[in-house]
C-alpha atoms as one frame of an Amber mdcrd trajectory, in Angstrom:
protein
-197.630  -9.713-128.029-195.817 -12.922-127.202-195.988 -16.570-128.165-193.981
 -19.551-129.322-194.769 -19.526-133.047-193.877 -22.578-135.113-194.184 -22.672
-138.902-197.055 -24.840-140.121-198.248 -25.660-136.601-201.023 -24.423-134.311
-199.471 -21.698-132.176-200.938 -19.662-129.338-200.307 -15.909-129.395-200.992
 -13.808-126.298-202.074 -10.197-126.881-202.063  -7.670-124.037-203.679  -4.231
-124.165-202.231  -2.120-121.322-203.350   1.305-120.156-200.191   3.021-118.910
-201.829   6.436-118.604-203.160   8.238-115.568-206.853   7.888-116.364-209.217
   5.357-117.900-209.444   4.771-121.633-212.827   4.002-123.175-214.272   2.627
-126.415-211.096   0.602-127.027-211.151  -1.234-130.371-208.281  -3.436-131.574
-208.323  -5.590-134.696-205.288  -7.717-135.476-204.303  -8.186-139.113-202.187
 -11.110-140.308-200.165 -11.555-143.497-201.390 -13.811-146.334-201.012 -17.498
-145.612-201.305 -17.156-141.834-204.575 -18.723-140.676-206.554 -17.679-137.578
-207.698 -20.959-136.012-209.225 -19.822-132.731-210.006 -16.786-130.633-211.207
 -13.430-131.884-209.402 -11.096-134.225-211.316  -8.033-132.989-211.632  -6.932
-129.351-213.917  -4.159-128.068-213.532  -2.870-124.488-215.992  -0.304-123.098
-213.476   0.812-120.457-209.826  -0.005-119.643-208.920   1.547-116.260-205.538
   3.157-115.677-202.832   0.660-114.802-204.925  -2.301-115.978-204.098  -4.807
-118.704-206.565  -6.831-120.786-205.022 -10.081-122.021-206.475 -12.570-124.482
-205.224 -15.365-126.743-205.624 -16.275-130.386-204.587 -19.493-132.085-202.966
 -19.244-135.501-200.883 -21.225-137.966-197.907 -19.281-139.428-197.055 -20.196
-142.986-193.267 -20.164-142.877-190.314 -19.668-140.543-188.765 -16.230-140.221
-190.619 -13.104-139.171-194.381 -12.735-138.809-195.706  -9.228-139.460-198.811
  -8.442-137.404-200.632  -5.160-137.833-203.435  -3.318-136.067-205.894  -2.764
-138.902-208.246  -0.923-136.538-206.751   0.405-133.307-208.646   3.261-131.664
-209.754   4.468-128.240-210.712   7.518-126.219-207.973   8.742-123.904-208.277
  10.014-120.318-209.440  13.406-121.665-212.154  11.702-123.758-210.326  12.644
-126.960-210.526  10.037-129.736-207.194   8.441-130.670-206.673   6.331-133.788
-203.349   4.499-133.956-202.030   4.101-137.487-199.029   2.165-138.647-199.165
  -0.290-135.715-196.895  -3.229-136.578-195.211  -5.977-134.581-192.694  -8.517
-135.882-192.550 -11.867-134.087-190.086 -14.684-134.724-191.429 -17.905-136.218
-189.216 -20.930-135.800-189.102 -23.886-138.129-190.956 -26.996-137.061-188.535
 -29.446-135.376-187.920 -32.849-136.798-190.250 -35.203-134.946-188.804 -38.392
-133.615-191.023 -41.408-134.265-192.723 -42.776-131.170-192.083 -46.326-132.295
-188.731 -46.957-130.575-190.162 -45.778-127.256-193.508 -47.440-127.683-196.801
 -45.557-127.710-198.578 -43.658-125.001-201.807 -45.276-123.914-204.742 -42.953
-124.659-208.301 -43.703-123.541-211.491 -41.702-123.000-212.817 -41.744-119.418
-215.993 -39.782-120.169-218.979 -42.041-120.791-221.278 -39.444-122.349-221.591
 -35.727-123.026-224.721 -33.569-123.412-225.475 -31.968-126.763-225.105 -28.162
-126.996-223.986 -27.860-123.369-220.574 -27.383-121.737-219.153 -30.391-119.917
-215.830 -32.064-119.125-214.165 -34.454-121.551-211.594 -36.518-119.612-208.742
 -38.199-121.495-206.447 -40.647-119.656-202.852 -40.883-120.917-200.571 -43.639
-119.628-196.802 -43.788-120.140-196.157 -47.214-121.667-192.824 -46.192-123.229
-190.661 -47.444-120.368-188.809 -44.143-119.940-189.745 -40.758-118.468-191.248
 -38.327-120.967-191.472 -34.601-120.460-193.541 -31.649-121.627-196.474 -33.911
-122.376-199.244 -32.026-124.191-202.633 -33.228-125.327-205.100 -31.579-127.678
-208.542 -32.766-128.747-210.531 -31.977-131.858-214.029 -33.019-132.779-217.484
 -31.582-133.416-217.136 -29.008-130.653-218.168 -25.353-130.542-215.097 -23.098
-130.650-211.444 -23.948-130.188-210.533 -26.294-127.312-207.314 -25.245-125.512
-204.643 -27.909-125.195-203.456 -29.217-121.824-199.949 -29.900-120.546-198.053
 -31.630-117.745-194.293 -31.239-117.149-193.327 -34.916-116.724-194.896 -38.375
-116.884-192.917 -41.214-115.299-192.907 -44.765-116.730-196.021 -46.736-115.821
-197.809 -43.620-114.542-201.041 -42.128-115.828-202.228 -38.552-116.188-205.719
 -37.223-116.694-206.243 -34.364-119.155-209.558 -32.533-118.740-211.075 -30.378
-121.489-214.139 -28.126-121.359-216.109 -28.895-124.528-219.523 -28.175-125.987
-220.519 -30.834-128.563-222.680 -29.761-131.495-223.234 -33.269-132.898-225.151
 -36.113-131.225-224.690 -39.854-131.592-223.475 -43.034-129.880-220.033 -42.876
-131.514-219.056 -39.249-132.063-215.417 -39.115-133.289-212.770 -37.410-131.159
-209.133 -37.065-132.219-206.486 -36.839-129.487-203.057 -35.537-130.477-200.295
 -35.996-127.914-196.698 -34.839-127.967-193.746 -35.149-125.600-189.984 -34.725
-125.423-187.339 -37.340-124.571-183.644 -36.496-124.551-184.163 -33.509-126.803
-186.304 -35.339-129.341-190.020 -34.840-129.876-192.443 -37.713-130.059-195.961
 -37.316-131.426-198.942 -39.569-131.959-202.572 -39.336-132.952-205.391 -41.471
-131.545-208.952 -41.695-132.817-211.553 -42.298-130.111-215.320 -41.981-129.821
-217.665 -40.597-127.185-221.429 -40.747-126.762-223.192 -37.397-127.123-226.792
 -37.389-125.940-229.383 -34.855-127.078-230.725 -32.628-124.347-234.126 -33.749
-123.023-235.560 -30.410-124.087-233.821 -28.121-126.524-232.856 -24.828-124.955
-234.466 -21.791-126.615-232.304 -20.005-129.147-230.776 -16.893-127.663-231.903
 -13.506-128.910-229.262 -10.913-129.699-229.379  -7.377-128.319-227.125  -5.193
-130.485-225.934  -2.216-128.410-224.745   0.670-130.603-223.110   3.695-128.982
-221.825   6.909-130.545-220.295   9.806-128.617-218.513  11.957-131.224-215.957
  14.509-130.286-217.364  18.008-129.884-220.756  16.940-128.517-221.691  16.694
-124.817-220.266  13.449-123.397-222.697  10.625-122.666-222.598   7.798-120.109
-223.021   5.059-122.717-220.485   2.793-120.998-222.356   3.035-117.690-225.657
   2.400-119.446-224.316  -0.757-121.115-222.771  -1.954-117.844-226.081  -1.624
-116.000-228.002  -3.324-118.817-225.555  -6.226-118.672-226.061  -6.421-114.910
-229.836  -6.698-115.470-229.196  -9.595-117.844-226.918 -11.436-115.414-229.451
 -11.059-112.595-232.472 -12.119-114.660-234.134 -15.528-114.645-233.947 -15.688
-118.444-230.295 -14.722-118.860-229.682 -17.788-121.041-232.165 -16.499-123.629
-230.337 -13.276-124.492-226.865 -12.162-125.401-225.499  -8.620-125.792-223.220
  -7.653-128.665-221.682  -4.175-128.469-220.342  -1.795-131.111-218.885   1.409
-129.666-217.789   4.694-131.252-219.807   3.635-134.272-219.711   5.056-137.752
-222.458   4.385-140.280-220.479   1.506-141.796-220.124  -0.049-138.328-223.910
  -0.036-137.878-224.449  -1.695-141.239-221.707  -4.278-140.586-223.037  -5.106
-137.114-226.531  -5.729-138.479-225.078  -8.139-141.036-222.762  -9.880-138.563
-225.187 -10.390-135.660-228.680 -10.407-137.247-230.089  -9.012-133.977-233.651
  -9.228-132.737-233.221  -6.034-130.690-231.175  -2.951-131.564-230.402  -0.276
-128.956-228.822   3.028-130.036-227.310   5.298-127.386-226.204   8.701-128.648
-227.210  12.157-129.808-230.087  13.091-132.108-231.316  16.210-133.915-234.889
  17.601-134.092-235.151  16.436-137.728-234.716  12.810-136.593-231.065  12.458
-137.661-228.633  10.549-135.452-225.047  11.605-134.769-222.289   9.057-135.399
-218.530   9.381-135.756-216.586  10.113-138.928-213.095   8.810-139.659-211.597
  11.455-137.320-213.976  10.809-134.425-215.988  13.948-135.086-219.730  14.163
-135.554-221.564  13.367-138.758-225.286  12.668-139.112-227.373   9.883-140.615
-230.736  10.781-142.119-233.922   9.093-140.857-234.720   7.979-144.408-231.347
   6.274-144.784-231.579   4.479-141.454-235.146   3.367-142.170-234.008   1.889
-145.491-231.074   0.137-143.807-233.168  -1.350-140.984-235.806  -2.388-143.516
-233.272  -4.818-144.994-233.320  -6.674-141.650-237.062  -6.646-140.991-237.209
 -10.461-140.954-235.215 -10.657-137.726-235.735  -7.293-136.002-238.560  -7.159
-133.473-237.638  -4.059-131.459-235.476  -0.932-131.840-234.761   1.458-128.943
-233.534   4.905-130.016-232.153   6.331-126.775-231.322   9.688-128.349-232.919
  13.139-128.254-235.665  13.926-130.786-235.676  10.399-132.233-239.478  10.186
-132.507-239.463  11.112-136.219-236.977   8.339-136.970-239.033   5.909-134.850
-242.131   6.625-136.949-240.241   5.813-140.136-239.011   2.517-138.692-242.486
   1.285-137.689-243.286  -0.307-141.105-240.124  -2.424-140.804-239.960  -3.300
-137.078-242.580  -4.670-134.683-241.909  -2.105-131.928-239.851   1.077-131.873
-239.065   3.338-128.912-238.146   6.952-129.685-237.804  10.215-127.771-240.340
  12.996-128.382-238.001  15.714-127.091-234.557  16.164-125.601-233.819  13.666
-122.823-231.204  13.973-120.110-228.373  11.492-119.753-229.611  10.211-116.363
-233.188   9.823-117.600-232.037   7.898-120.666-229.994   5.574-118.448-232.809
   4.936-115.950-235.326   4.256-118.721-232.987   1.613-120.192-232.510  -0.093
-116.810-236.259  -0.388-116.256-236.936  -1.482-119.835-234.363  -4.293-119.876
-235.122  -5.417-116.325-238.598  -6.292-117.598-237.570  -7.581-121.042-234.953
  -9.966-119.618-237.610 -11.256-117.233-239.627 -12.526-120.191-242.125  -9.641
-120.391-243.420  -8.104-123.619-242.013  -4.950-125.216-245.090  -2.843-124.182
-244.758  -4.065-120.574-241.029  -3.318-120.628-241.686   0.151-122.045-244.202
   0.840-119.244-241.646  -0.225-116.616-238.993   2.034-118.121-241.400   4.981
-117.863-242.295   3.979-114.291-238.602   4.156-113.346-238.564   7.789-114.489
-241.871   8.623-112.804-240.621   7.268-109.465-237.620   9.614-109.291-238.401
  13.236-108.344-235.664  14.664-110.526-236.805  12.740-113.604-240.603  12.999
-113.386-240.754  15.757-115.993-239.133  13.436-118.548-241.204  10.312-117.962
-243.380  10.986-121.035-240.447  11.708-123.337-240.051   8.028-124.374-242.788
   7.011-126.831-243.620   3.550-128.143-244.759   2.715-131.661-247.194   1.308
-132.291-248.823   2.790-129.210-249.825   0.221-126.546
């Protein structure tokens, strides 16, 4: 972890997860915990990686505001992964201390004059990404250095600031920001905060501008969420859940309706993770990839990464609490037909497995199913295509009737 942290100010912290082993790590979960008073302003506090190859590093940024100067204690409240031998590893006691410096005394911009700040963008589209261009001119009469600009307004997510090393007197610089407005109007407010250094002093100013945000001619359809749940507890035969999710994501990227769906993943799930994911994402479609028992129970992980089961009655009660949003559940696990039958009163369509199903057959069924679903077809049509993918492969023909759909088409 590294970053220039300043007390009471927005600071960017870079977090890098590096695999220094000889083989790939999978199901990587890292949640950063911050002490009281430190506010997370942008980015995500929890990262999930299906696979982190050997020698690779995954880097991401979060924006936070430390409360006071000194030392900032950051912890990993949930840090787990599967190592190159597919053994689950849970890191406890992870802690990093980073220095936080006191905010410098800001020199007033008055003696140097103000920077000229204007908006070059005539209009932006509502609920769509576009460029917001801000023109900054140096009217101070002296060179200024380390010029940074940040914009805030009714935009989706946190907008990264922009920087140039030097701006000579009388010169202008264009700062471009990728923004997605979520408020329409002829005079939508935008605040531009600029800062610079001159002879060791820091000058700051704040300008309030407006920009026109036009509604889209036709509102884009709201995206449906596919919640992908995977469990591969230690001690059970390994599954290719990561490959299955990768190929499903490929189907989405190649589809004509890719803007209508999004995939949220929860890997190495425990029962609490399933419940939390349903609350957090309110999905329309839930896909479970894992192991099942003949009595309809599903295997998930316990606190040590070993197998524990969830009863069909308990899962049916849990999913029933989300019946207003759920329209389809795919149980890509052996012997899940009994559980599927119990879910039918709560969900429009449920796919279960009438018998044991091989890893390759489960994967190919998912590819065919989502290829059709992401193309705008119905659940019954998608189910039929998933079966057809099994029927077309000589080695999988015997399993093409294992997936069953409720209610029957």
